[in-house]
C-alpha positions as a Python dict, from the first residue, in 0.01 Angstrom:
ca = {
    (1, 'M'): (0, 0, 0),
    (2, 'T'): (-220, -228, 232),
    (3, 'I'): (-208, -566, 197),
    (4, 'P'): (-517, -806, 234),
    (5, 'P'): (-474, -1066, 501),
    (6, 'A'): (-529, -1278, 261),
    (7, 'A'): (-249, -1216, 79),
    (8, 'V'): (2, -1238, 335),
    (9, 'A'): (-111, -1546, 469),
    (10, 'L'): (1, -1677, 122),
    (11, 'S'): (359, -1570, 216),
    (12, 'S'): (378, -1857, 557),
    (13, 'R'): (464, -2158, 282),
    (14, 'L'): (840, -2073, 314),
    (15, 'P'): (824, -1847, 646),
    (16, 'A'): (1168, -1976, 735),
    (17, 'V'): (1310, -1809, 397),
    (18, 'G'): (1485, -1505, 361),
    (19, 'T'): (1733, -1375, 116),
    (20, 'T'): (1996, -1622, 28),
    (21, 'I'): (2360, -1585, 213),
    (22, 'F'): (2485, -1586, -173),
    (23, 'T'): (2341, -1256, -236),
    (24, 'I'): (2405, -1090, 74),
    (25, 'M'): (2756, -1141, 71),
    (26, 'S'): (2760, -1045, -309),
    (27, 'N'): (2606, -711, -255),
    (28, 'L'): (2826, -670, 61),
    (29, 'A'): (3138, -756, -163),
    (30, 'A'): (3023, -500, -420),
    (31, 'Q'): (2939, -205, -198),
    (32, 'H'): (3283, -240, -26),
    (33, 'D'): (3507, -324, -372),
    (34, 'A'): (3601, -635, -193),
    (35, 'V'): (3715, -983, -389),
    (36, 'N'): (3418, -1181, -406),
    (37, 'L'): (3535, -1527, -296),
    (38, 'G'): (3199, -1572, -154),
    (39, 'Q'): (2918, -1653, -457),
    (40, 'G'): (3035, -1951, -635),
    (41, 'F'): (3068, -1901, -1006),
    (42, 'P'): (3427, -1799, -1241),
    (43, 'D'): (3490, -1455, -1292),
    (44, 'F'): (3651, -1588, -1648),
    (45, 'D'): (3528, -1612, -1954),
    (46, 'C'): (3406, -1925, -2125),
    (47, 'D'): (3551, -2131, -2437),
    (48, 'L'): (3517, -1889, -2714),
    (49, 'R'): (3382, -2208, -2929),
    (50, 'L'): (3118, -2231, -2729),
    (51, 'I'): (2968, -1882, -2743),
    (52, 'D'): (2992, -1902, -3143),
    (53, 'A'): (2839, -2259, -3120),
    (54, 'A'): (2586, -2048, -2953),
    (55, 'T'): (2560, -1775, -3179),
    (56, 'E'): (2536, -2025, -3513),
    (57, 'A'): (2272, -2177, -3354),
    (58, 'M'): (2113, -1887, -3335),
    (59, 'K'): (2145, -1763, -3669),
    (60, 'A'): (2049, -2108, -3795),
    (61, 'G'): (1684, -2031, -3688),
    (62, 'L'): (1717, -2241, -3396),
    (63, 'N'): (1479, -1966, -3168),
    (64, 'Q'): (1189, -2170, -3097),
    (65, 'Y'): (1044, -2435, -2861),
    (66, 'P'): (1255, -2750, -2827),
    (67, 'P'): (1090, -3078, -2749),
    (68, 'M'): (977, -3054, -2358),
    (69, 'I'): (1260, -3308, -2265),
    (70, 'G'): (1553, -3154, -2494),
    (71, 'V'): (1710, -3148, -2778),
    (72, 'P'): (1773, -3493, -2930),
    (73, 'A'): (2098, -3453, -3011),
    (74, 'L'): (2216, -3287, -2665),
    (75, 'R'): (2018, -3586, -2484),
    (76, 'Q'): (2212, -3829, -2669),
    (77, 'N'): (2542, -3707, -2640),
    (78, 'I'): (2492, -3731, -2231),
    (79, 'A'): (2360, -4064, -2264),
    (80, 'A'): (2655, -4127, -2471),
    (81, 'K'): (2944, -3957, -2231),
    (82, 'L'): (2744, -4117, -1912),
    (83, 'A'): (2851, -4471, -2082),
    (84, 'A'): (3197, -4377, -2180),
    (85, 'I'): (3281, -4273, -1837),
    (86, 'Y'): (3067, -4438, -1592),
    (87, 'D'): (2961, -4722, -1809),
    (88, 'A'): (2591, -4617, -1727),
    (89, 'Q'): (2307, -4711, -2011),
    (90, 'Y'): (2082, -4421, -2011),
    (91, 'D'): (1802, -4448, -2290),
    (92, 'A'): (1846, -4109, -2456),
    (93, 'D'): (1474, -4045, -2554),
    (94, 'S'): (1292, -4216, -2175),
    (95, 'E'): (1563, -4165, -1930),
    (96, 'I'): (1721, -3815, -1968),
    (97, 'T'): (1624, -3468, -1930),
    (98, 'I'): (1729, -3122, -1980),
    (99, 'T'): (1665, -2892, -1671),
    (100, 'A'): (1680, -2512, -1628),
    (101, 'G'): (2016, -2552, -1411),
    (102, 'A'): (2053, -2788, -1172),
    (103, 'T'): (1845, -2627, -900),
    (104, 'Q'): (1507, -2648, -1102),
    (105, 'A'): (1649, -3023, -1162),
    (106, 'V'): (1652, -3042, -758),
    (107, 'L'): (1343, -2888, -709),
    (108, 'T'): (1134, -3087, -982),
    (109, 'A'): (1286, -3410, -837),
    (110, 'I'): (1171, -3329, -522),
    (111, 'L'): (831, -3237, -598),
    (112, 'C'): (732, -3558, -815),
    (113, 'A'): (858, -3800, -524),
    (114, 'I'): (817, -3638, -213),
    (115, 'H'): (438, -3631, -47),
    (116, 'P'): (306, -3516, 244),
    (117, 'G'): (424, -3701, 540),
    (118, 'D'): (719, -3816, 324),
    (119, 'E'): (1107, -3768, 523),
    (120, 'V'): (1398, -3686, 362),
    (121, 'I'): (1694, -3713, 494),
    (122, 'V'): (1916, -3387, 398),
    (123, 'I'): (2334, -3442, 515),
    (124, 'E'): (2453, -3097, 662),
    (125, 'P'): (2611, -2873, 583),
    (126, 'A'): (2384, -2884, 273),
    (127, 'Y'): (2302, -2709, -42),
    (128, 'D'): (2058, -2444, 44),
    (129, 'A'): (1778, -2523, -214),
    (130, 'Y'): (1685, -2882, -95),
    (131, 'V'): (1500, -2759, 225),
    (132, 'P'): (1265, -2534, 34),
    (133, 'A'): (1238, -2796, -182),
    (134, 'I'): (1113, -2991, 13),
    (135, 'V'): (907, -2822, 258),
    (136, 'L'): (687, -2682, -82),
    (137, 'A'): (593, -3104, -154),
    (138, 'G'): (511, -3147, 165),
    (139, 'G'): (778, -3320, 288),
    (140, 'T'): (948, -3305, 619),
    (141, 'P'): (1368, -3252, 623),
    (142, 'V'): (1557, -3509, 831),
    (143, 'F'): (1955, -3386, 941),
    (144, 'V'): (2199, -3552, 968),
    (145, 'Q'): (2528, -3360, 1049),
    (146, 'M'): (2881, -3411, 904),
    (147, 'S'): (3154, -3487, 1097),
    (148, 'I'): (3462, -3335, 1089),
    (149, 'G'): (3788, -3437, 1191),
    (150, 'E'): (4165, -3424, 1087),
    (151, 'Q'): (4092, -3562, 755),
    (152, 'G'): (3816, -3292, 682),
    (153, 'Y'): (3441, -3346, 654),
    (154, 'A'): (3283, -3662, 644),
    (155, 'V'): (2933, -3837, 642),
    (156, 'P'): (2835, -4033, 923),
    (157, 'W'): (2668, -4329, 766),
    (158, 'Q'): (2570, -4447, 1096),
    (159, 'E'): (2351, -4196, 1191),
    (160, 'V'): (2209, -4235, 830),
    (161, 'A'): (2149, -4540, 876),
    (162, 'A'): (1948, -4472, 1247),
    (163, 'A'): (1808, -4186, 1110),
    (164, 'V'): (1595, -4374, 852),
    (165, 'T'): (1175, -4481, 933),
    (166, 'P'): (916, -4625, 756),
    (167, 'K'): (810, -4288, 642),
    (168, 'T'): (1201, -4168, 476),
    (169, 'R'): (1118, -4163, 104),
    (170, 'M'): (1450, -4005, 19),
    (171, 'I'): (1794, -3945, 107),
    (172, 'V'): (1980, -3655, -51),
    (173, 'I'): (2352, -3647, -146),
    (174, 'N'): (2630, -3464, -292),
    (175, 'S'): (2953, -3523, -432),
    (176, 'P'): (3181, -3346, -493),
    (177, 'H'): (3045, -3154, -186),
    (178, 'N'): (2950, -2837, -189),
    (179, 'P'): (3029, -2606, 64),
    (180, 'T'): (3324, -2851, 241),
    (181, 'G'): (3491, -2978, -135),
    (182, 'S'): (3514, -3337, -9),
    (183, 'I'): (3377, -3608, -210),
    (184, 'L'): (3195, -3983, -174),
    (185, 'R'): (3397, -4242, -251),
    (186, 'T'): (3341, -4620, -376),
    (187, 'A'): (3278, -4766, -20),
    (188, 'D'): (3038, -4446, 96),
    (189, 'L'): (2833, -4578, -196),
    (190, 'E'): (2853, -4910, -129),
    (191, 'T'): (2715, -4791, 238),
    (192, 'L'): (2465, -4659, 121),
    (193, 'A'): (2328, -4906, -129),
    (194, 'A'): (2336, -5092, 207),
    (195, 'I'): (2111, -4872, 398),
    (196, 'V'): (1868, -4820, 97),
    (197, 'R'): (1852, -5183, 20),
    (198, 'D'): (1515, -5324, -23),
    (199, 'S'): (1355, -5023, 39),
    (200, 'R'): (1182, -4746, -104),
    (201, 'I'): (1391, -4511, -65),
    (202, 'L'): (1468, -4245, -373),
    (203, 'I'): (1856, -4112, -384),
    (204, 'L'): (1852, -3764, -501),
    (205, 'A'): (2241, -3750, -603),
    (206, 'D'): (2378, -3378, -661),
    (207, 'E'): (2684, -3429, -889),
    (208, 'V'): (2727, -3067, -1071),
    (209, 'Y'): (3087, -3038, -971),
    (210, 'E'): (3157, -3415, -1162),
    (211, 'H'): (3449, -3329, -1303),
    (212, 'M'): (3639, -3122, -1043),
    (213, 'V'): (3798, -3429, -833),
    (214, 'F'): (4130, -3393, -756),
    (215, 'D'): (4529, -3569, -700),
    (216, 'G'): (4394, -3876, -909),
    (217, 'A'): (4113, -3937, -757),
    (218, 'V'): (3795, -4067, -929),
    (219, 'H'): (3473, -3923, -903),
    (220, 'A'): (3219, -4193, -737),
    (221, 'S'): (2879, -4134, -971),
    (222, 'V'): (2623, -4295, -856),
    (223, 'C'): (2615, -4393, -1220),
    (224, 'R'): (2880, -4662, -1145),
    (225, 'M'): (2626, -4859, -898),
    (226, 'P'): (2338, -5033, -1107),
    (227, 'E'): (2212, -5132, -774),
    (228, 'L'): (2141, -4706, -669),
    (229, 'V'): (2134, -4631, -1043),
    (230, 'A'): (1760, -4817, -1042),
    (231, 'R'): (1656, -4572, -767),
    (232, 'A'): (1830, -4258, -847),
    (233, 'F'): (1794, -3887, -968),
    (234, 'V'): (2157, -3812, -1083),
    (235, 'I'): (2195, -3416, -1160),
    (236, 'S'): (2472, -3249, -1342),
    (237, 'S'): (2537, -2892, -1447),
    (238, 'F'): (2672, -2731, -1811),
    (239, 'G'): (2707, -2437, -1576),
    (240, 'K'): (2979, -2549, -1378),
    (241, 'T'): (3165, -2824, -1620),
    (242, 'Y'): (3195, -2539, -1894),
    (243, 'H'): (3209, -2149, -1678),
    (244, 'V'): (2855, -2054, -1819),
    (245, 'T'): (2681, -2050, -1482),
    (246, 'G'): (2459, -1764, -1618),
    (247, 'W'): (2344, -2022, -1901),
    (248, 'K'): (2147, -2208, -1647),
    (249, 'V'): (2153, -2550, -1822),
    (250, 'G'): (2179, -2902, -1646),
    (251, 'Y'): (2029, -3235, -1691),
    (252, 'V'): (1874, -3554, -1461),
    (253, 'A'): (1907, -3909, -1534),
    (254, 'A'): (1697, -4162, -1384),
    (255, 'P'): (1516, -4475, -1514),
    (256, 'A'): (1249, -4453, -1725),
    (257, 'A'): (967, -4474, -1462),
    (258, 'L'): (1150, -4228, -1239),
    (259, 'S'): (1189, -4006, -1603),
    (260, 'A'): (817, -4025, -1631),
    (261, 'E'): (696, -3888, -1255),
    (262, 'F'): (990, -3609, -1305),
    (263, 'R'): (841, -3500, -1639),
    (264, 'K'): (515, -3492, -1557),
    (265, 'V'): (663, -3194, -1325),
    (266, 'H'): (907, -3071, -1528),
    (267, 'Q'): (669, -2963, -1856),
    (268, 'F'): (454, -2735, -1607),
    (269, 'N'): (809, -2604, -1396),
    (270, 'V'): (993, -2419, -1736),
    (271, 'F'): (813, -2631, -1990),
    (272, 'T'): (1178, -2670, -2160),
    (273, 'V'): (1479, -2510, -2188),
    (274, 'N'): (1718, -2245, -2397),
    (275, 'T'): (1676, -2350, -2748),
    (276, 'P'): (1983, -2240, -2894),
    (277, 'I'): (2214, -2301, -2596),
    (278, 'Q'): (2128, -2688, -2602),
    (279, 'H'): (2203, -2633, -2955),
    (280, 'A'): (2524, -2553, -2841),
    (281, 'L'): (2602, -2753, -2562),
    (282, 'A'): (2537, -3022, -2781),
    (283, 'A'): (2777, -2957, -3068),
    (284, 'Y'): (3056, -2863, -2812),
    (285, 'M'): (2982, -3204, -2589),
    (286, 'R'): (3127, -3428, -2865),
    (287, 'D'): (3484, -3299, -2756),
    (288, 'P'): (3558, -3437, -2427),
    (289, 'A'): (3865, -3230, -2378),
    (290, 'P'): (3742, -2946, -2223),
    (291, 'Y'): (3562, -3192, -1873),
    (292, 'R'): (3898, -3406, -1920),
    (293, 'E'): (4133, -3115, -1868),
    (294, 'L'): (3898, -2953, -1578),
    (295, 'P'): (4062, -3132, -1296),
    (296, 'A'): (4373, -3038, -1344),
    (297, 'F'): (4269, -2670, -1452),
    (298, 'Y'): (4103, -2632, -1138),
    (299, 'A'): (4430, -2812, -926),
    (300, 'A'): (4587, -2571, -1051),
    (301, 'K'): (4392, -2287, -895),
    (302, 'R'): (4314, -2452, -565),
    (303, 'D'): (4712, -2550, -522),
    (304, 'L'): (4791, -2193, -573),
    (305, 'F'): (4563, -2061, -323),
    (306, 'R'): (4585, -2355, -120),
    (307, 'N'): (4995, -2222, -103),
    (308, 'G'): (4880, -1870, -36),
    (309, 'L'): (4640, -1949, 248),
    (310, 'A'): (4952, -2149, 410),
    (311, 'R'): (5149, -1829, 457),
    (312, 'T'): (4864, -1688, 673),
    (313, 'R'): (4662, -1802, 1038),
    (314, 'F'): (4398, -2008, 815),
    (315, 'R'): (4409, -2357, 870),
    (316, 'L'): (4333, -2522, 574),
    (317, 'L'): (4080, -2816, 530),
    (318, 'P'): (4090, -3062, 281),
    (319, 'A'): (3979, -2977, -83),
    (320, 'D'): (3949, -3312, -291),
    (321, 'G'): (3699, -3168, -488),
    (322, 'T'): (3477, -2900, -645),
    (323, 'Y'): (3633, -2542, -630),
    (324, 'F'): (3584, -2402, -296),
    (325, 'Q'): (3767, -2426, 34),
    (326, 'C'): (3735, -2400, 362),
    (327, 'V'): (3935, -2244, 635),
    (328, 'D'): (3877, -2274, 976),
    (329, 'Y'): (3956, -1911, 1124),
    (330, 'S'): (3974, -1984, 1564),
    (331, 'A'): (4331, -1901, 1626),
    (332, 'M'): (4273, -1532, 1466),
    (333, 'S'): (3899, -1475, 1564),
    (334, 'D'): (3619, -1516, 1790),
    (335, 'L'): (3400, -1414, 1611),
    (336, 'P'): (3037, -1626, 1483),
    (337, 'E'): (3098, -1748, 1112),
    (338, 'A'): (2831, -1451, 966),
    (339, 'D'): (3003, -1177, 1141),
    (340, 'F'): (3379, -1268, 1083),
    (341, 'A'): (3246, -1340, 717),
    (342, 'K'): (3114, -957, 709),
    (343, 'W'): (3438, -843, 888),
    (344, 'L'): (3634, -1016, 633),
    (345, 'T'): (3448, -876, 308),
    (346, 'T'): (3424, -499, 498),
    (347, 'E'): (3768, -471, 646),
    (348, 'I'): (3962, -680, 458),
    (349, 'G'): (3807, -692, 143),
    (350, 'V'): (3714, -1045, 79),
    (351, 'A'): (3401, -1153, 62),
    (352, 'A'): (3370, -1526, 215),
    (353, 'I'): (3051, -1763, 322),
    (354, 'P'): (3000, -1866, 644),
    (355, 'V'): (2955, -2281, 653),
    (356, 'S'): (2725, -2176, 911),
    (357, 'A'): (2442, -2053, 632),
    (358, 'F'): (2444, -2467, 493),
    (359, 'Y'): (2299, -2565, 812),
    (360, 'N'): (1938, -2568, 903),
    (361, 'T'): (1982, -2662, 1281),
    (362, 'P'): (2264, -2371, 1424),
    (363, 'K'): (2591, -2511, 1380),
    (364, 'E'): (2912, -2312, 1434),
    (365, 'S'): (3258, -2431, 1375),
    (366, 'Q'): (3447, -2135, 1296),
    (367, 'I'): (3483, -2237, 929),
    (368, 'V'): (3425, -2038, 588),
    (369, 'R'): (3399, -2141, 233),
    (370, 'F'): (3622, -1941, -25),
    (371, 'C'): (3561, -1988, -393),
    (372, 'F'): (3879, -2071, -566),
    (373, 'A'): (3665, -2008, -952),
    (374, 'K'): (3864, -1712, -1002),
    (375, 'K'): (4162, -1585, -1252),
    (376, 'D'): (4507, -1586, -1094),
    (377, 'A'): (4533, -1223, -1053),
    (378, 'T'): (4171, -1236, -876),
    (379, 'L'): (4328, -1512, -676),
    (380, 'H'): (4648, -1302, -599),
    (381, 'T'): (4472, -1011, -490),
    (382, 'A'): (4287, -1178, -256),
    (383, 'L'): (4584, -1358, -46),
    (384, 'A'): (4775, -1023, -12),
    (385, 'R'): (4467, -870, 151),
    (386, 'L'): (4414, -1216, 312),
    (387, 'A'): (4813, -1242, 437),
    (388, 'L'): (4647, -911, 646),
    (389, 'V'): (4449, -1082, 868),
}
């Protein structure tokens, strides 16, 4: 097939973007019958009550377009939850919007807020959807790399402050953090507030792992700090919280003025989100037990996995949140991260993600990321294979 030159030119908007590392490693895992601890999704099912609620909604005829901003009951329950957990007062009608997953929320927030010439500070390693969205909006990503020490990964706030210029329009933060498993604490948010005070800088707060914080720590949500709430898009994900990543439903909480701009893009992006699933989530989230019990649920899996890895030559980095465990493999190989991850998949039979894939600027630290959101039997199988490395 001959492609017209004009059509070829259309492909250059994201010239550096190819197939994601998650797709590459999952395909490789399938080809080699490897245990897939790469891509971040559970291999166990959700609560059957949630399935029943979705079925009931479909049978009740709730199958046509819902309101563009989301089913009222779901928005109201989200607002009530944010008030109960974080003492944050969001208006369900003007400040909560239901999205087709967190990634759509990220894209929409950036498209509505960033204009050509604006700079956006991105803290690396970073989830791979942030930078393409910034580029599509015509913005310029400005990168600050996290430090790595004995306590794991940390945000160097002095460097973040130094990266701020008159063109800075947004700072993207993510806590609990993918891929590192680190978390921000109250002192971090207080420092961030000082950096953006008296500025026009907005905050995009990716908090999709908000209910996966361990060892008695409390999630330091932007929602807890009114000074930051006033300038923030706070994003979360039902897929992560309820083990239904394939449902692709999330939400954005933002002040009315920001939400109004968000919705201008949202209505032409996806317009609205799966109706019966929204009703199912609204019914299910009336019971707080599933998300209240989530820290203990995933902490047990983390501990099982870490205890097994402790008997290998991997050096464990702290895992304070999310369902990811990063490990340093420098004691066993000199291979670059991408090559080591492929070797681990093809030769050992366990798929991981190279952390270097989360950097736009080159960074090789000989660290890979495992996902422990798996059945215990899956983790035991993976650990038996990793013991051979």
